C-alpha positions as CSV (number, residue, x, y, z in Angstrom):
1,M,-12.1,8.2,-20.9
2,G,-12.9,6.4,-17.7
3,I,-11.2,3.2,-18.8
4,A,-8.0,5.1,-19.6
5,K,-7.9,6.7,-16.2
6,K,-8.3,3.3,-14.5
7,I,-5.5,1.8,-16.7
8,A,-3.2,4.7,-15.8
9,A,-4.0,4.4,-12.1
10,V,-3.2,0.7,-12.2
11,G,0.1,1.3,-14.0
12,I,1.1,4.0,-11.5
13,G,0.1,1.8,-8.6
14,K,2.2,-1.1,-9.9
15,L,5.3,1.2,-10.3
16,V,4.9,2.5,-6.7
17,Y,4.4,-1.1,-5.5
18,D,7.5,-2.3,-7.3
19,E,9.7,0.6,-6.0
20,A,8.4,0.0,-2.4
21,R,9.6,-3.6,-2.6
22,K,13.2,-2.7,-3.1
23,P,15.3,-3.0,0.1
24,H,16.9,0.5,0.0
25,N,13.4,2.1,-0.5
26,Q,12.0,0.0,2.4
27,A,14.6,1.5,4.7
28,K,13.6,5.0,3.5
29,I,9.9,4.3,4.0
30,K,10.5,2.9,7.5
31,S,12.6,6.0,8.4
32,A,9.9,8.3,7.2
33,V,7.2,6.5,9.1
34,R,9.3,6.6,12.2
35,K,9.7,10.4,11.8
36,V,6.0,11.0,11.4
37,Q,5.2,8.8,14.4
38,Q,7.7,10.8,16.5
39,R,6.2,14.1,15.4
40,R,2.6,12.9,16.2
41,S,3.6,11.6,19.6
42,G,5.6,14.8,20.4
43,G,8.9,12.9,20.7
44,A,10.8,15.0,18.2
45,R,10.1,18.4,19.8
46,P,13.0,20.2,21.4
């Protein structure tokens, strides 16, 4: 059972990695990171 979990985790990791390499997804990721950084620094509060 342990080997199956590892294989599944590697497969899911590869899918996430492949999606993250696409340009339109990179823009979404950068935007999300910016929002989180602004929230943590207090820049987004009214």
